[in-house]
KERO-777691 format. One record per residue: x, y, z of N, C-alpha, C, O, CB in turn; residue in three letters. Coordinates in steps of 0.02 Angstrom, whole numbers, padded with zeros to 5 digits, always signed. Each point is the difference from the previous one (the first is absolute). Glycine has a CB too. Layout:
% KERO-777691
XYZXYZXYZXYZXYZAla ...
% end
This chain:
% KERO-777691
-04461+00469-03969+00044-00053-00023-00014-00012-00074-00058-00007-00020+00063-00046+00135Met +00047+00050-00156-00007-00011-00071-00013-00074-00015+00020-00043+00040+00055+00143-00063Arg -00107-00115-00034-00015-00069-00017+00060-00047+00001-00006-00057+00022-00086+00101-00090Pro +00150-00021+00044+00058-00045-00002+00023-00017+00070+00022-00056+00012+00013+00106-00121Ile -00041-00003+00156+00018-00014+00069-00046-00052+00030+00022-00043+00038+00022+00159-00026Glu -00108-00113-00029-00048-00049+00025+00017-00068-00027-00002-00050+00036-00086+00138-00029Ile +00106-00092-00072+00017-00064-00031+00062-00029+00033+00001-00060+00015-00051+00098-00123Leu +00101+00002+00120+00061-00025+00032-00014-00024+00070+00023-00053+00020+00045+00132-00089Val -00107-00040+00108-00017-00020+00068-00042-00064+00000+00011-00043+00042-00006+00163-00007Glu -00052-00125-00081-00042-00060-00002+00041-00061-00019-00010-00054+00027-00089+00124-00059Ala +00146-00062-00015+00042-00055-00020+00046-00021+00057+00010-00060+00011-00014+00099-00130Asp +00032+00009+00155+00043-00015+00057-00039-00036+00054+00024-00048+00030+00046+00149-00055Thr -00131-00078+00038-00042-00033+00050-00018-00070-00022-00001-00046+00042-00045+00157-00008Ala +00032-00121-00098-00018-00066-00025+00059-00048+00009-00010-00058+00020-00069+00110-00103Ala +00139-00029+00070+00059-00043+00007+00012-00016+00074+00018-00057+00017+00033+00107-00121Arg -00059-00001+00148+00012-00011+00071-00051-00048+00030+00017-00043+00040+00032+00157-00032Ala -00112-00107-00029-00053-00042+00028+00002-00070-00028-00009-00049+00037-00061+00150-00021Val +00080-00107-00081-00007-00065-00032+00065-00038-00009-00002-00060-00016-00094+00107-00042Thr +00153-00016+00068+00063-00035-00009+00009-00021-00072+00000+00043-00045-00006-00084+00162Gly +00014-00023-00129+00013-00023-00068-00059-00032-00035+00006-00025-00055+00110+00008+00091Thr -00174+00017-00004-00059-00032-00030-00026+00044-00057-00031+00052+00013+00002-00108+00097Asp +00042+00035-00172-00018+00039-00059-00075+00014-00006-00020+00053-00022+00118-00102-00034Asp -00140+00000+00076-00072+00010-00008-00025+00058+00043-00040+00040-00024+00027-00162+00000Arg +00036+00126+00086-00022+00054+00044+00029+00067-00022-00033+00051+00001+00022-00132+00093His +00074+00079-00115+00032+00061-00023-00034+00026-00063-00010+00060-00008+00119-00098+00058Gln -00127-00008-00095-00034+00019-00062-00066+00035+00016-00017+00051-00030+00070-00148-00030Glu -00090+00070+00108-00064+00030+00020+00011+00070+00029-00037+00047-00016-00010-00161+00037Ser +00098+00120+00021+00014+00065+00030+00022+00050-00053-00018+00059+00004+00050-00115+00103Ala +00007+00034-00156+00022+00045-00053-00058+00021-00043-00003+00058-00021+00114-00113+00022Gln -00159+00010-00016-00059+00019-00038-00039+00053+00037-00024+00049-00030+00018-00164-00020Lys +00000+00107+00116-00036+00049+00041+00036+00067-00004-00032+00052-00006-00009-00142+00083Thr +00108+00089-00073+00038+00061-00004-00009+00034-00067-00008+00061-00003+00092-00108+00083Ala -00083+00009-00135-00009+00029-00067-00069+00031-00005-00008+00054-00028+00088-00138-00022Val -00131+00049+00075-00068+00028-00002-00004+00064+00041-00033+00048-00022-00013-00164+00008Arg +00079+00118+00072-00002+00060+00042+00034+00058-00036-00026+00056+00001+00027-00127+00102Ala +00055+00058-00135+00034+00053-00036-00041+00023-00060-00008+00060-00011+00118-00107+00047Val -00138-00001-00074-00040+00018-00058-00060+00042+00020-00019+00046-00036+00056-00151-00021Ala -00067+00089+00114-00060+00037+00020+00017+00071+00024-00044+00042+00006-00010-00151+00025Ser +00117+00121-00017+00020+00066+00026+00034+00043-00053+00019+00056+00016-00007-00108+00095Met -00004+00028-00171+00035+00037-00051-00040+00060-00023-00062-00003-00007+00120-00101-00029Gln -00022+00158+00023-00031+00062-00024+00042+00027-00057+00058-00018-00008-00108+00044+00121Thr +00019+00017-00153+00039+00032-00053+00038+00060+00029-00002+00011+00061-00082-00049-00149Asp +00118+00076+00046+00041+00056+00024-00040+00053+00036+00027+00035+00044+00050-00057-00138Arg -00140+00030+00076-00042+00050+00033-00033-00026+00063-00035+00038+00034+00015+00013-00146Glu +00031-00114+00128-00029-00028+00061-00067-00034-00011-00029-00027+00048+00088+00115+00013Gly -00084-00089-00122-00064-00034-00014+00013-00075-00002+00051-00022-00025-00095+00121-00040Ala -00003-00139+00091+00011-00072+00001+00002-00029-00070-00037+00020-00045-00020-00025+00154Pro +00102-00043-00119+00005-00037-00062-00048-00058+00002-00019-00022+00055+00139+00055-00071Arg -00141-00057-00042-00041-00061+00000+00039-00058+00030+00061-00006-00010-00124+00046-00092Pro +00030-00081+00139+00032-00057+00034-00019-00064-00036-00058-00010-00020+00056+00071+00130Val +00051-00104-00119-00013-00065-00031-00034-00043+00053+00033-00025+00046+00067+00035-00125Leu -00164-00020+00072-00038-00038+00050+00007-00075-00009+00007-00036+00050-00087+00130-00046Glu +00080-00117-00066+00001-00072-00012+00071-00024-00010+00027+00002-00055-00141+00004+00005Asp +00146-00029+00105+00067-00025-00005+00000-00076-00008+00053-00032+00003-00012+00128+00067Met -00099-00126-00079-00005-00072-00006+00016-00025-00070+00024-00056-00008-00110+00058+00098Gln +00074+00039-00141+00013-00020-00068+00073+00013-00017+00021+00057-00006-00141-00033-00026Thr +00157-00077+00023+00071+00007-00014+00011+00010-00075-00021-00042-00040+00049-00030+00140Ala +00004+00128-00118+00014+00012-00071+00062-00040-00023+00049+00029-00024-00100+00086+00033Pro +00048-00181+00001+00058-00042-00015-00024-00070-00021-00048-00026+00027+00119+00092+00054Val -00036-00095-00129-00013-00069-00021+00062-00041+00015+00056+00023-00008-00136+00014-00083Asp +00068-00098+00113+00055-00046+00016-00010-00063-00041-00054-00029-00002+00066+00075+00120Arg +00042-00068-00152-00003-00059-00042+00061-00044+00013+00056+00026+00003-00122+00037-00090Thr +00055-00128+00094+00056-00046+00005+00018-00021-00071-00040-00033-00034+00004-00009+00149Thr +00095+00062-00138+00021-00013-00068+00025-00071-00007-00019-00035-00047+00049+00156+00033Val +00011-00142+00060+00027-00068+00001+00015-00018+00072-00009+00042+00045+00060-00031-00162Ala -00029-00072+00129+00016-00021+00068+00053+00046+00029+00056+00003-00026-00086-00123-00003Asp +00013+00155+00082+00047+00045+00033+00008+00067-00033+00045+00039+00018+00012-00139+00019Gly -00100+00116-00085+00005+00064-00035-00067+00035+00003-00051-00027-00021+00140-00019-00055Glu -00089+00108+00102-00061+00040+00006+00006+00064-00041+00054+00028-00008-00073-00075+00124Glu -00038+00069-00142-00005+00063-00037-00053+00042+00035-00056-00023+00011+00093-00030-00122Arg -00020+00115+00126-00045+00046+00033-00008+00061-00045+00049+00030-00021-00015-00070+00138Val -00096+00057-00131-00014+00058-00043-00040+00051+00041-00054-00015+00025+00055-00057-00131Arg +00027+00132+00112-00032+00052+00040-00032+00050-00047+00029+00019-00051+00055-00033+00144Ile -00145+00036-00076-00039+00046-00042-00008+00066+00038-00021+00001+00058-00041-00097-00114His +00077+00152+00022-00011+00065+00031+00057+00021+00045+00058-00017-00013-00179-00003+00007Gly +00104+00055+00058+00051+00027+00046+00022-00053+00051-00039-00042+00021-00010+00156-00035Ala +00112-00111+00031+00028-00039+00055+00023+00051+00051+00058+00021+00000-00022-00122-00074Leu -00082+00121+00117+00014+00055+00046-00033-00013+00068-00024-00055+00013+00031+00134-00110Asp -00006-00029+00140-00027-00006+00068-00073-00022+00000-00023-00034+00046+00104+00121-00008Ala -00118-00067-00089-00071-00017-00002-00014-00071-00023-00051-00029+00017+00029+00149-00040Arg +00068-00149-00015-00013-00067-00027+00043-00055+00031-00015-00059-00008-00016+00114-00097Thr +00084-00036+00139+00046-00050+00028-00035-00045+00052+00021-00057+00010+00075+00136-00031Val -00147-00054+00053-00038-00041+00047-00035-00058-00033-00012-00051+00031-00004+00152+00039Gly -00001-00093-00134-00033-00053-00038+00051-00043-00037-00010-00060-00009-00091+00132-00003Ala +00156-00041-00011+00050-00036-00039+00048-00038+00044+00022-00055-00017-00032+00141-00071Ile +00028-00058+00145+00048-00030+00046-00015-00073+00019+00045-00042-00004-00027+00155+00048Gly -00080-00129-00025-00016-00069+00017+00011-00049-00058+00018-00058+00011-00100+00102+00072Pro +00070-00022-00143+00011-00043-00058+00075-00013-00008+00020-00057-00013-00124+00102-00044Val +00144+00007+00065+00073-00008-00004+00026-00046+00056+00045-00040-00011-00036+00154-00042Leu -00038-00107+00112+00019-00043+00056-00019-00073-00014+00038-00046+00017-00051+00143+00062Gln -00045-00107-00109-00021-00068-00017+00046-00031-00053+00015-00060+00003-00134+00091+00024Ala +00142+00010-00073+00047-00024-00050+00064-00024+00034+00025-00054-00014-00073+00133-00073Val +00075-00038+00133+00061-00018+00035-00010-00062+00043+00046-00041+00007-00013+00161-00006Ala -00091-00128+00028-00015-00058+00043+00002-00066-00040+00010-00053+00030-00080+00127+00043Ala +00061-00070-00138+00002-00060-00043+00070-00023-00017+00009-00051-00033-00116+00087-00013Gly +00158+00002+00068+00071-00017-00011+00018-00010-00073+00033-00050-00017-00033-00002+00129His -00020+00097-00157+00020-00008-00070+00074+00016-00009+00028+00038+00039-00145-00009-00076Pro +00148-00058-00014+00070+00016-00013+00006+00061-00045+00053+00031-00003-00024-00152+00016His -00083+00138-00049+00000+00058-00045-00068+00035+00005-00052-00031-00007+00135-00025-00071Gln -00081+00123+00090-00060+00040-00001+00010+00056-00051+00049+00038+00004-00076-00064+00118Val -00018+00030-00170+00002+00054-00050-00058+00047+00015-00058-00021+00002+00111-00054-00090Thr -00036+00139+00099-00051+00051+00014-00007+00043-00062+00047+00034-00020-00022-00034+00146Val -00084-00002-00157-00013+00037-00062-00026+00069+00018-00053+00008+00030+00027-00115-00092Asp +00065+00158+00044-00016+00070+00015-00030+00036-00061-00005+00061+00000+00097-00059+00085Phe -00113-00039-00137-00025+00032-00060-00059+00047+00014-00005+00053-00032+00043-00152-00032Asp -00082+00081+00110-00059+00041+00014+00007+00041+00065-00049+00029+00023-00019-00115-00083Glu +00129+00089+00088+00010+00040+00061+00009+00073-00022+00046+00016-00037+00007-00114+00100Val -00098+00140-00039+00001+00071-00020+00036+00044+00050+00022+00055-00017-00128-00075-00042Ser +00112-00003+00122+00030+00041+00053+00033-00046+00050-00028-00052+00019-00058+00143-00035Leu +00145-00072+00039+00036-00038+00051+00024+00049+00052+00038+00046-00016-00003-00136-00066Leu -00056+00081+00145+00025+00043+00054+00040-00041+00049+00012-00059-00011-00110+00137-00003Asp +00119-00047+00070+00043-00033+00047-00033-00062+00032+00035-00048+00016+00018+00158+00006Ser -00118-00109-00013-00035-00058+00027+00003-00058-00049+00009-00058+00020-00085+00133+00047Cys +00068-00060-00131+00004-00051-00051+00071-00028-00006+00009-00061-00008-00102+00116-00053Gly +00143-00011+00066+00069-00022-00001+00013-00047+00059+00032-00052-00008+00004+00160-00049Val -00061-00089+00116+00009-00042+00059-00030-00069-00009+00029-00050+00021-00030+00153+00050Ala -00057-00107-00103-00033-00065-00012+00042-00043-00047+00007-00060+00011-00119+00113+00007Ala +00139-00023-00071+00042-00037-00047+00065-00022+00032+00023-00056-00010-00074+00121-00085Ile +00083-00020+00133+00062-00017+00034-00012-00056+00052+00042-00044+00007+00001+00162-00025Val -00099-00115+00053-00017-00052+00048-00007-00068-00035+00025-00051+00024-00083+00137+00049Ser +00024-00086-00130-00006-00062-00039+00069-00025-00021+00015-00059+00007-00128+00096-00049Leu +00155+00009+00016+00067-00019-00022+00040-00030+00058+00034-00051-00010-00038+00142-00076Trp +00001-00060+00145+00038-00026+00058-00023-00070+00019+00042-00044+00013-00027+00161+00027Lys -00080-00128-00039-00026-00066+00020+00019-00054-00051+00020-00055+00018-00115+00112+00040Arg +00088-00040-00122+00017-00049-00052+00075-00014-00001+00021-00057-00008-00121+00096-00060Ile +00140+00013+00075+00073-00009+00001+00021-00042+00059+00045-00043-00007-00031+00153-00050Lys -00045-00100+00115+00017-00041+00060-00016-00073-00012+00029-00044+00032-00052+00143+00041Ala -00024-00113-00118-00019-00069-00016+00041-00028-00057-00010-00057-00022-00106+00082+00061Gln +00164+00015-00064+00043-00023-00055-00028+00014-00069+00025-00026-00050+00015-00061+00126Gly -00093+00128-00080-00031+00015-00065+00019+00069-00025+00043+00034+00028-00136-00108+00003Gly +00059+00095-00083+00012+00067-00029-00065+00033-00021-00050-00034-00014+00163-00004-00025Ser -00111+00104+00038-00057+00041-00022+00024+00044-00057+00053+00031+00004-00107-00033+00113Val +00014+00004-00170+00016+00042-00058-00061+00042-00016-00057-00025-00002+00140-00061-00043Val -00072+00150+00033-00053+00044-00023+00007+00007-00076+00055+00015-00024-00061+00048+00136Ile -00048-00073-00148+00001+00007-00073-00049+00054-00022-00049+00014+00034+00081-00135-00046Val -00018+00149-00045-00043+00049-00035-00015+00062+00041-00054+00030-00008+00004-00125-00052Arg +00095+00116+00103-00009+00063+00037+00014+00057-00048+00043-00004-00043-00009-00049+00153Ala -00072+00107-00103+00008+00058-00042-00027+00061+00036-00033-00006+00052+00023-00065-00156His +00024+00129+00077-00025+00063+00028+00024+00013+00071+00057-00015+00018-00156+00001-00090Gly +00054+00041+00113+00017+00020+00069+00025-00059+00042+00049+00008+00036-00134+00082-00045Gln +00053-00149+00006+00026-00056+00039+00072-00019-00017+00040-00014+00044-00157-00028-00036Pro +00134+00043-00072+00068-00016-00020+00048+00054+00024+00056-00015+00022-00099-00046-00123Leu +00022+00124+00098+00043+00054+00024+00014-00007+00075+00056+00011+00022-00104+00065-00111Met -00003-00095+00128+00009-00011+00072+00049-00057+00012+00046+00006+00040-00162+00037-00017Val +00107-00098-00058+00045-00058+00008+00072+00018-00019+00046-00022+00034-00143-00055-00058Leu +00106+00116-00028+00067+00022-00020+00030+00048+00051+00059-00005+00016-00090-00011-00137Lys -00009+00062+00145+00023+00048+00050+00025-00036+00062+00051+00021+00029-00133+00064-00073Leu +00048-00137+00064+00019-00039+00059+00051-00054-00016+00022-00038+00044-00134+00061+00004Leu +00131-00027-00112+00048-00051-00025-00025-00071+00011+00039-00047+00006+00054+00127+00018Lys -00158-00087-00022-00030-00067+00008-00005-00038-00066-00009-00061+00000-00056+00105+00097Leu +00071-00008-00153-00003-00035-00064+00058-00047-00008-00004-00049-00037-00056+00146-00013Glu +00116-00083+00084+00058-00045-00001-00014-00065+00036+00019-00054-00023+00055+00153+00017Arg -00108-00094+00062-00015-00059+00041-00059-00039-00028+00001-00061-00001+00043+00121+00102Val -00094-00024-00125-00062-00030-00022-00005-00008-00076-00050-00025-00026-00003+00072+00127Leu +00103-00025-00137+00000-00006-00073-00058+00037-00032-00025-00022-00052+00079-00088+00065Gly -00074+00166+00016-00059+00036-00024+00014+00029-00069+00055+00023-00016-00088+00004+00133Ala -00018-00028-00157+00006+00031-00066-00048-00031-00049-00002+00021-00058+00120+00003+00081Gly 
% end
């Protein structure tokens, strides 16, 4: 079984077992990401280094004004870091801000897991009547956002 299949199965199982409880689902998803990361190999089949410390979140959160949050992400926003960044984004949404600005100036890599985390934040904030804007995106992350046409929704650039 390939790592992506394991991640999909773990996520499906987490949703089936936990229903809508975000805390339990978050824990199950972290476990799934760790399982996938520990099984990753390079093209020749040699094991890749595994990110052991998922406790340190490469993200800063600042309340700019009443109802306005700024989130700054450092480094990659991918399968290896979303387990640490996701809870911060969920905490931001739980505060019901009317405006969330996500600073991508220091984001060096964006993959599908990172896109899912940003889209999840956007959905939660939009459901609360707020908005999410990505600022200072460049390089590969900006290319991914443009390819997915998310720069229109999130104002990336």
